[in-house]
C-alpha positions in Angstrom: 84.4 22.5 39.0 83.9 21.8 35.3 85.8 18.4 35.6 83.5 17.3 38.4 80.3 18.2 36.4 81.8 16.2 33.4 82.7 13.3 35.6 79.1 13.2 37.1 77.7 13.2 33.5 79.9 10.6 32.2 79.3 8.4 35.2 75.5 8.8 34.8 75.9 7.7 31.1 78.1 4.6 32.0 75.6 3.6 34.7 72.6 3.8 32.3 74.3 2.0 29.5 73.7 -1.6 30.8 69.9 -0.7 31.2 69.7 0.8 27.8 71.4 -2.3 26.3 69.1 -4.6 28.2 66.1 -2.7 26.9 67.4 -3.0 23.3 67.9 -6.7 23.6 64.4 -7.1 25.1 62.9 -5.1 22.1 64.7 -7.3 19.5 63.5 -10.5 21.3 60.0 -9.0 21.3 60.1 -8.1 17.6 61.5 -11.4 16.6 58.8 -13.3 18.6 56.2 -11.4 16.4 58.1 -11.2 13.2 61.3 -12.9 12.0 63.1 -9.6 10.8 66.8 -9.5 10.1 68.9 -7.5 12.6 69.6 -4.8 9.9 65.8 -4.3 9.4 65.3 -4.0 13.2 68.0 -1.4 13.1 66.0 0.5 10.4 63.0 0.4 12.9 65.3 1.8 15.7 66.4 4.5 13.3 62.8 5.6 12.7 61.6 3.7 9.6 58.1 2.2 9.4 58.3 -1.3 8.0 55.1 -2.6 6.3 54.7 -6.0 4.5 51.6 -7.0 2.7 50.9 -10.2 0.9 47.6 -10.8 -1.2 46.9 -14.0 -3.1 43.9 -15.2 -5.1 42.8 -18.8 -4.4 40.0 -19.9 -6.8 37.2 -17.5 -6.1 38.7 -16.2 -2.9 41.3 -13.8 -1.9 43.8 -14.2 1.1 45.3 -11.0 2.8 48.1 -10.8 5.4 49.8 -7.6 6.6 52.4 -6.9 9.2 53.7 -3.4 10.2 56.0 -2.1 12.8 57.4 1.3 13.9 59.2 2.7 16.9 57.8 6.2 18.1 60.6 8.5 19.5 58.4 9.4 22.6 57.2 7.2 25.5 53.9 5.4 25.2 52.3 7.4 28.0 52.9 10.5 26.1 52.1 9.2 22.6 48.9 7.3 23.4 47.2 10.5 24.9 46.9 11.6 21.3 46.9 8.3 19.3 43.9 6.9 21.3 41.8 9.8 20.0 40.5 8.2 16.9 38.1 11.0 16.3 41.1 13.3 15.4 42.5 10.9 12.7 40.8 13.0 9.9 42.6 16.0 11.1 46.0 14.2 11.0 45.9 12.0 7.9 45.0 13.6 4.6 43.3 10.5 3.0 41.0 10.1 6.0 38.1 12.4 5.3 36.1 11.6 8.3 36.6 9.7 11.5 34.5 9.0 14.6 34.5 6.6 17.4 31.5 5.0 19.2 32.6 4.4 22.7 29.8 2.0 23.7 30.3 -0.3 20.6 34.1 0.3 20.4 33.6 1.1 16.8 35.9 3.4 14.6 34.2 4.7 11.5 36.5 6.0 8.8 35.7 7.6 5.5 38.8 7.1 3.3 39.6 8.6 -0.2 42.9 8.5 -2.1 44.2 8.3 -5.7 45.6 4.9 -4.8 42.3 3.5 -3.6 40.1 1.9 -6.3 37.1 3.8 -4.9 36.3 5.9 -1.7 35.9 3.4 1.2 33.9 3.3 4.3 35.8 1.3 7.0 34.5 0.1 10.2 36.9 -1.3 12.8 36.0 -2.7 16.3 38.8 -1.9 18.8 39.4 -0.6 22.4 41.0 2.7 22.8 44.8 2.1 22.6 45.4 4.2 25.8 48.1 2.0 27.4 50.6 -0.6 26.6 49.3 -4.0 25.8 47.6 -6.1 23.0 44.6 -4.8 21.2 42.6 -7.3 19.0 40.6 -5.6 16.2 38.0 -6.8 13.6 36.5 -5.4 10.4 32.7 -6.1 10.9 31.6 -4.8 7.6 33.0 -4.0 4.0 35.0 -5.9 1.3 37.3 -7.3 4.0 34.5 -8.5 6.2 35.8 -10.3 9.3 39.4 -9.3 8.8 41.1 -9.8 12.2 44.2 -8.5 13.7 46.1 -7.3 16.8 48.0 -4.1 17.6 50.7 -4.7 20.2 52.2 -1.7 22.0 55.3 -2.0 24.2 57.7 0.6 25.6 61.6 0.2 25.3 64.2 2.8 26.0 61.4 5.4 26.6 60.3 4.9 23.0 56.9 3.4 22.1 56.9 0.4 19.8 53.9 -0.5 17.6 53.4 -3.8 15.9 50.3 -4.7 13.9 49.3 -7.9 12.3 46.2 -8.7 10.4 44.8 -11.6 8.3 41.7 -12.2 6.1 40.3 -14.7 3.7 37.1 -14.3 1.9 35.1 -13.8 -1.2 37.3 -12.2 -4.1 36.9 -8.4 -3.8 37.1 -7.8 -7.5 40.4 -5.9 -7.0 43.6 -7.1 -8.4 46.0 -8.7 -5.8 48.9 -6.2 -6.6 46.6 -3.3 -6.4 45.4 -4.3 -2.9 49.1 -4.8 -1.9 50.2 -1.3 -3.2 47.4 0.6 -1.5 47.3 -1.3 1.8 51.2 -1.1 2.1 51.6 2.6 0.9 48.6 4.0 2.8 49.5 2.2 6.0 53.1 3.6 5.8 51.8 7.2 5.0 49.2 6.9 7.7 51.8 5.8 10.3 54.3 8.4 9.4 51.8 11.1 9.6 50.6 10.0 13.1 54.2 9.9 14.2 54.7 13.6 13.1 51.5 14.7 14.6 52.3 13.2 18.0 55.9 14.1 18.5 55.1 17.3 20.4 
């Protein structure tokens, strides 16, 4: 009897391996279509690391900003997005977000953020649809020092895990903040925020 049970379990695993490998290949292809990461970095993502890269450059009296971030949640998208689409709850989950609310009609997130890495407390507005299913979600900052910053959040499911990729770009009047300071707070706080959201949505 025990041998029969073991045989059934092993057979199920063997049958599922080709599908799992196919999903893994598709995820790698999707990631590389967005961001030319090395295979060892993609493996870090699979292992649960949040990868964030920020580049800021001063050009004459302007600044240029570009950021990419990627992470693979251990749960399915359907399960994760039930919580992650509740932008109003972000202030309860991420310590440096002091207040958060969402205007459904205007698709506007309002965030009050404060952290020792920030040069000053910030009021951030983001126009974006609720991320309640897989897909691509364009967003824009309609106000603030990064006025008209634009980007996209892409959400896909692979191997019953939810992959998040975000890319944003901006160029405008110099903020008065040093390039390196922006790189540090944008990279660090993005990673901290993503890690906190993963923890809060695992159960």
